C-alpha angles and dihedrals in degrees: 000000000000102000137012137179116190119187090328113186122187136179133195133180088005094303129108108238107167115044110192105321118193118194133154126190122185125207113284097014131131116215127186122210117198133174145133123281113290095019096121104262098128092039089056091052092047093049093050089052092049105253104178092210088079126065124214105220098177148348135049132296111187137172117189089348093305122122104232100177093111095045121103122236092260093056092046089053090052088053088059105265117139130183123200103204127232089216110023118210121241115239109191117208096015115101126221089240095053092048093052096041091052090048091049091052092047094054093046114102093205109050119175104174095179100034121133089247096053093098091053092046091054090047092050092047091051093049091050091048093050090050090052091047090052091052086057091048093247121147121253092249091058095090090055094056123099110271109275093336110143089350116151118239090261094047091053091055093047089047089060091051091047088056090051091052091050097047099038096208126200090226120027117190110195112193110205092323088165097058115105093020122121119222093272092049090047093053091047094050093045091049091051092048089052090050091048089056091050092050093043106034094168093056119098130209132210106192119191115203144153094209139065093210097091088054089068085075102032131061109216123194094214140012122205132193120211120194127171094351097311134093100239100174139021128184147120131300091288088071090064089054091052090053092049089053101039109016123216098303096116093056095040091056092049090052095054 
């Protein structure tokens, strides 16, 4: 098993947000997490990545059988966890290429910063990054731009996917990666995610979304519904269709 939450409880700003979440993700699976606004979806993503603004008050958080609750975000990233942000932060003066190249070096177990092959390594990494950018229909100069500065909404979402392609995580958490994308952008992003899974069959994805529309292009293994800080229902892709047609009313009523 790649990832497991067991009775995970989390608070933030003095309020309990997650109230005993159970979730298991096996190697190579795609899971979808859906829920109404304020249900705890983004909090769950932030907690898994190690955001210190949230406090884990109980339960287990494991990756590859290892309890990671005490690990910082950098160490979690080195374990192979990646978070595609719902609202990416702008970083003026730091290019996309430099961010990803530094991240690539940091995760490498055998760094040789001044080796004779370092120039070739940088060249190869740039070529791979340009190829990935092209698959996302991003211009060649995109990787030289300051991270997320003056990016359109769609560019910010594609930027997160580009980072996933470059870092090849074991667990990619994509927080509303489909919001702000037009239909062509949605098809492009979904196609690239599918290709990523083919190229990295042991990687798993937890995709957080409000909408069923991206699931027309992806084939998830499991769909989960989170309401009021608890996962109240799990099922197959048909569950997402039920939500699209009827919303979350049946679970909201049961939580009152």
